[in-house]
N, C-alpha and C positions, 0 to 999 in steps of 0.2 A: 482768245483765238489760237488754235493749234497750228504751228508752222513747222517746217522741217528744213534742214540744211544738209546737203550731201557732204560727206567728209572731204571729198576732193575739192570742195569749195572753201574749206577751212584752212587756216594757217597751221603749221606744225605746232606752234605754241598753243593754239586753241585746242587742238586734239590732245596734246600732252596734258593740258589742264583737265579735259574731260576724263581721260583715263587715269588721272590721279585719284579719281573717285574710288578706284580699286583698293587704294591704300587706307580707305576710311575704316577706322577700328570697328564701328558698329556693323558694317557690312561683313568684315572678317568674322566677327563673332556670330552673326546671323547665319552665315554660310559654313560655320564651324571650320574655318580655314585661317590658320595663323600666318600663312606665307605672305610676305610683302613682295610685290612685284618690283624689281629694280628698274631704275630709269633707263638703263640700256635696253631692257626688254620693251619698255614703252616706245622708245625711239625706233626699234626694229619693227614693232607692231605698226607704228604710224607709217613707216616706209612701205610696209606690206599693204596697208589700207590704200595708200595712194596709187599703188601699181596693180592692185587686184582686178582681174577681169571676171572673177567668179563670184565675188561678193560685194555687197553695197552696205555701207553704214550711214545712218542718218541721225543727226542731232535733232531732238524734238524739243520745241519751245512752246510754252503756254504763255502768251503775251511775250514778255522779254525774258522769262524765266526758263532756264534749262531744266527740263523735267526728266530727261532720260535719253537713251540711245536705242534705236532698233536696227537690226541687221538682217540681211537676207543673203544666204549663200546658195548658189545654183546647184541643184542636184541633177536635174535634167531639164528639158524644155517645158516640162509640165509642172515640176515641183521645186520648192526651195526650202532649205533649212532656215528657220527663223529664230530670232532671239530678241529679248529686250532687257534693258538694264536701267533701273530707276536711279536717279540722282539721290543719294542717301540724305542730302540736305533738305529734300522736300518732305515736309511733315504731313502731307495729306495724300490720299490715295490717287494714283495716276495710272494704275494698271489698265483700266478700260481704255483710256486715251491712247496709251502706248500700243495696245493691241489693235485699236482702230487704225492707227497710223501704219502699223506693220502690214495689215491686210490691204490698205489702200495702196501702199507702195508695191506690194506683191502683184496686185492687179495691174498697176501701171507698167510693171516690168514684164508682164505677160505670164506670170505664174498663176496656176489654178489651185494649187494645194500648198499649204504650209505644214511642215513637220517640225516638232519641237522636242528638245531634250530637257527634262526638268528633274532636279534632285527630288527623290522620294520624300525627303524630310522637309522639303519646302512646301508645306501644306497650304500656305497662303497663296503662293503662285499657282498651285494646282487648282485651287478653288476658283481663282480668277479666270484661268483658261477654260475650265469646265463651264463656268457661267457664260462664257463667250462662245460656246459651241464646239470646243475642242474635245476630242475623245481619245482615250488611251488605246493604242494598238499594240504596244509591247512593253515589257518590263524586264530590264536586265540589271543585275547588281543593284546599285543604289539609284538607278534612274528610271523614270517613266518616260515613254516615248508617246507623244500626242500628235494629233493631226487635225486639220480642218480643210474642207474644200471651200475656198474663198471666192469661188465664182458666184456672181449674183444672178447668173443664168445657167441653164444646163450646158454641158459640153456637147457640142454637136459633132458627131463623128460621121464622116463620109466614107462609105464602104466602096472600095474599088471592085472587089470580088472579080468576076470574070469579064468586066466591062472594058477590056482593053484589046480584045481580038488578037491576042498574042503579038501586038505591035507596041514596042516600048515607047515609041513617039506618041502614040495615042494615050498610053498610060501617063506620060509626062504632061501632055496637054490637059488630060482629065484632072490631074492634081492641081494644075494652075487654075483651071476653072473652079475646082473645089474651093480654093483660097479666095477667088474673086466672088464666090457665092456665099462666103461668110462662114465656112466650116472652121472648126477649131482643130480637127484632127483628121488624119487619113488612116484607114485600116486596110491592110491587105491580108491575104490568106496564104499560109506557107504549108504546102503539101505537094505531092505528086500523085498521079493515079496509083502508083505502086505503094506509096506510104499510107494511103487511105483505104485501098481495097485491093482486089486481085483481078487479073484479066480472065474473067469467066463469064460465059453467056447463059448459064443455066437459069432456071426460074428464080433462084434466090437473088441473082444479081441483075435481073432485068426489071426496069421500072415500068410498072403497070398499075398506077394508083390514082389515076385521074389528075396528074400533075402536068406542068408545062413540058416535062422531059420524058413523058411516056414513050415507050418503044426503044429507048436507048439502054445500054448496059451502064452500070455505075462506072466502070472503067472508062468507057468512051466519054461519058459526061465529064468526069474529072480530068480527063486528058484535055478536053476543050476548055474547061473552066480554070485550070490551074494557072498560077502566076509563076513564071520562071524564077528560081531562087537567085540566079545570077543578076537579076535586075535590082535586087534589094538596095545595094549601095546607091545606085543612081536615083532610084525613086525616093529614098530617104533624103538624099541631098536636095532633090527638087522640092520636097515638102518642107524641110527645115529652113531652106532659103526663103520660103514664103511665110515662115512663122507658124507652120503647122506641126503639131505633134504627130509622129509617125510610129505606128506599132502594128502588131500582127496577131493572127490566130494560128497557133501551131496545132497540128493534128496528130502528131506522134512524137516520140522521144527525140528522134533525129532532128525534127524541126525545132524543138526547144533548144537543143544543143547548138544548132545553127544560129538561132536568134540570140542566144546568150553571147555567142562570139561577136555578134553585131551590136551588143549592148542595147537591145530593144528595151525601152523604158516601161512598157505596159504589156500585159498578156491578156488576150481574150480567149475564152473557151466557148466553142460553138455549141448550139443547142444539142446537136446529135452526139456530142462528146461528153455531155454532162454525166453520163453513166460510167465513163472511163475514169474511175477514181484514181488508179495509179498514175494516169497522165496528169490529172489535176494536181495530185500531190507532188509529182515531180516538177511541174511547172511552178507551183506556188512556192516550192523550196528555194527558188531563185530570188525570192524576196521582193519581187516587183508587184505593183498593183494588179489585182486579178479582177477581170470583168467576165461574168459567166451568164450566158443566156439560158433561159429555163423553158424553152419552147416545148420540149417533149417530156418534161420532168414531172414525176410524181413528187409529192412532198418529201418522201423518204430519199429521193434522188437529190433534191436540193439540200436536205440535211447532210447527206453523205458528202456532197461537194464542199459545203461550208466547213464541215468537220475536217476534211482532207487538207484544206488550206490552213486551218487553225492548228492542226496536228504538227505542222512544220513551222509554226510560229508566224504565219502570215495572216494578219487580221485586216489587211487592206482589200476588202472584197466589195464588189458592186454586182448585184444580181439584176439582170435585165428581164422584164416581162417580155415575152415573145410569143407570137403565134406562128407556128411552123407550117404555114400554108403560103403558097406563092402564086399570085398575090393573095393577101389575107383580107377577108371581109371585115369591115369595122365592127360589126356586131360580135365578132369573136376576139376583139382586142382585150377585153377584160382588164381595163386599166386600173380598176380598184385594187388589183394585185400589187401595183407599184408601192403604195404606202404599206400594204400588208406585208410584203416581202421585207421591207425595211424594219418594221416593228417586230415581225416574227423571228427574224434571224439576226437582228442587231447589226445590220449592214447598210450600206448605201444602196439605192435602187434606181432603175431607169427603164428605158424602152429600146428594144431592137424591133424596128417597125418594118412590116412588109405590106402595109395597106397602101392604097392609091391615094395620093393627096397629102395634105398637111393637117387635117382636122385632128387626127389621132395624136400626132406628136405635140400639137399645141395643148390638147387636153391633158396629155401626160405631164406637160410642164406645170400645169395648174395643180396636179396631184403630187408634185414634189420630185419628179424625175431629175436626177443629177446628170444623166447621160441620155442623149437621143442619138440612136444610130439609124442611118438611112442609106440605102444603096444609091449610087450616083453614076450617071452615064452622060457622056458628051451629047449624044443624040441617040434616041431609041432606034433610029433607022440603021444604026450600026449593027443592031441585032446582037445575038448572043444569049446564053442561058438565063441571064438575069435581067435582060433588057425590059421586059414587060412591067416589072414592079420597081424599076429604078427611076429616080428623078433626074430630069434634065436641069441644066444650070439655072435657068430663070425660075423654075418651080422650086428648086432648092433654096435659091436666094430669097424668094418670097416666104418660104417656110421659116428660114432662119430669122428673118425680120419679125415674123409673127411670134415666134418662140421668144425672142428678146422682149417684145412688147408684153406678152403674156407674163413672163417672169417679172418684169418691172411692175406690172399691175398688182402682183401679189402683195408687195410691200411688206409690212410688218404689223403685228398687233400693237396698236397704239391709240389710247383714248385721249391723249393730250391734244391740245389745239395747235396746229401749225399756224404760221403767220397768215397764210391764205385763209384758213378757217376762221381765225380771229376777225379778219376783214369781212368775211362773209356773214359772220354772226350779227353784223350791223343790221342785216335785213331779217333777222329773226323777229318773232312777235313779242310785244310787250303791251303794257296797259297805257292807253292814251285817253285824254279827254276828247270826246267826239261831239259833244254839245256844250255850249256855254253853261256854267254852273255858278249860281250866286253863292256868296258866303252863307253858310248855315244850311244850304240845300242838301238834300239826301243824295248819296251816291247810288246810282242804279245801273242796271245792265244796259240801259238806253243811253246814258250819258258817259259811261266808261266802257271801253271795249278792248279786247285783245286784237291788236292789228300790227302790221309792220310799220316802222322799223323797231329796233331793240332798245331805244333810249329810256323807256319807262320801266315800271316795276315788272317783275316776273309775272306771267299770266297765272301762275299757281295761287297768287294772292287774291284773285278776283272774288271768290266766295267769301273771303274774310273781310273785304272792304265794302261789299254791297250792304247798304243799310246805315253806313256811317255818314258823316257830314263833312262838307268842305269848310276849311278854316278861313278861306278867302275866296274871292271871285276867281274862277278857273276858266280859261279860254280854250275853245276848240283848237286841237292841235298841240296842246301842251302834254309832254310826257308826265305821267303821274308819279308822285313820290310820296313817301310816308308823311313828310312834313306838310302835305297839303290837306290831310284829313285828320279827323278826331273821332 
């Protein structure tokens, strides 16, 4: 049985013993490192471990045997840098167990992604990580950088958008309701009418396309829908106090610069900006995870967006299937695009949803979506540009619960028998005596049958035993065995 002990729970002497593993000669040779770490450094390291608020170390035990240490260092509210260290005295493979513990602890601490730094020459470790679903996203000098989303369900993002009516108190109440409804993250949009368009009322800037916003100019719409930039700090504080990831969609270079100063942990590119390759490249160069909606994109647009990210060394990309219609009919959702986007572009994929209800997000979960984004509003009676296709708290909460259930139901590919399956197999069919049979009497399909439960011989042997004879008297209700026939 695998157990863990947090380092804060250990004595200094126990921790000193664990870190003396570093002086093991076989480990030094394996890592091609001849340096011996002095005891003074051990002691300082122990002191740092005890006081650290950004990282956690766990001793991993298999039974009573110390098999290694795993550690998690906070990057942001979404991600942690992980690591594991095997006890060199263990002569059997424990990599899978250590990784399992690493991921379980990450989930317990609220992290959704683990990033790792692995020596390029450490081929064994690279294979273990790859076999456990980690993928390389960067390579610098002698190191490979790997990552894995460790969520067992999609990240559900609640989009605030314009659903605040330019009242910061409504915005804060909405964020609180998002948390109560089960959201994992809050997304806002960072633009002004002047950064996204110009104040012009000619035919090019007037909306007349059968949308919710027909009759307005783009400038007027974006004036109503924008979120004041000066709200950012207060909204982020509200979200993070509730354990929510808080990030934004920038719509121009000035928004990216603003968000960088705010240390925004993730960037989202909206559907209508997917053709703005310079904006995507500039944003991706900041090194943060990139989420890109594909609502209006041709395949070459998606290719250009992904290439823009990779050109600046950013491989942390999630493409969202999106229908740029508000609201969007379910028949246009094209959810088969979710696995296709992932396979075609070697990225993660998810859904930005504008349909009414939760059927489409739940189906997207079953197709492997790693992110579900949905507009959220306290009450549609508030009104506003996005009210009609936004979810109220009770609807959102039900959707999240159903997404979680759908994700759990996917399970894994596993032909082995669980304890419950083993118990249930008792009621499988097998061969039983169904009529009394005298010694020497012939076995027939009338006196031997395949019935429940499973205590007798496998039903596949029935053709083989028909026509043989009983070696003794057999009683109705006896499970048949080879020893009973000749």
